[in-house]
N, C-alpha and C positions, 0 to 999 in steps of 0.2 A: 504493501500501499504505500503509494506514494509522497499521501498526505500525512500521513505516519512518520515516514522519514524525517519528512522538512520540517517536523515539528518537535520531532524527538531532541532534537539538539539545543532547539531554543528555550523549550519549556525544561527543560534537564525532566525528563520524567524517567526514573528509575526500572529497566527490567522494559521497556515500552514494545519493544519487538516482541516480546513474550506474549502479550494481550490480545485479546479479541477485540473486534471495533468498539461495542459496547465498552468494554472497560476502557480501552484505551480513549474513549471518549469521557467517560466518569473521572479516571486521574485528571483529563485535561479540565475539568470543571473543580475538581477538588485543588491545584494547582492555582488556578486563578482566585479560587477564595481564598487561597492562602495569601497569594500575592494583594488582592482586596485590604485582607486585615492587615499584613507586618508588610510589605513594601509594596504601597503604590506608588513611588517613585518607578522599581522595576517592572512593574505590570506597564505603564505608558510607556515605558522603554522598548519591554516588548510587543505592545501594538505598534508603535513607532516602526520597529523589524520589519515586522509582518506585514507591515505596508497595511494596516487596517484604514479604510475609511472612516473617518470620525462622525461624519454625516450619517451613513449606513448605520454606524452603529450607535447611534442618538435616536434614530429613527426606531432603531429594534430595541431598544430600551423604553424606548416611548408607547409602543407599537404593544409589548408584550408583558404587560402589567403582572401577569399571573405565573411569573415565571420568579426563578431568583438572578439576582445579579450573574453570576456567575456562569449561568447555565445561559443565558443571552450572550456572555460575552465569548462563549465558547465556539454559540454556532456560528460565531459571526465572523471567530480566526479559522473554524473549519472550510465556511463558506468561502473565505478570502482564498486560503490554498487551495481549494479545489479550481479556484477559477485563475490562476495562477499555471496550475499543472495544464488547464486546458489552453489557455491562452499559449502554453509552451509549446504545448502540441500541435495547436493550428499553426505557429509559426513555425514550427521546425518543418509542416508539411507543405506550407506556402513556399518553403525554399527548395524539395525536394520534389515537388511538381510543377515547378518554375523552368522554362527551357535556359539554356545556356544563355541563352540572348538578353532574356530578363534577369538572368543574377549578373551582379556587378561584377 
């Protein structure tokens, strides 16, 4: 799972590769909850590093009043990583399918 690989180093989740998807999401949520409570500046730095859009995060927080904040932030982080992977695949496909003249 490429999303898992992208987040393991940034979030520093121990034994993440051994976790199933649901458990991995819970581990992310727990890490975010810890950062919210004990190291908010590190959370902000991590969100910046992961290129999480502040407006999207704010919108998600406003729309999901029935969810815990750590769950909302985790969802937005995972969504961003999935988008990065999709963009990377699209970009590489663009160059692999382009003719030699279209390439620089």
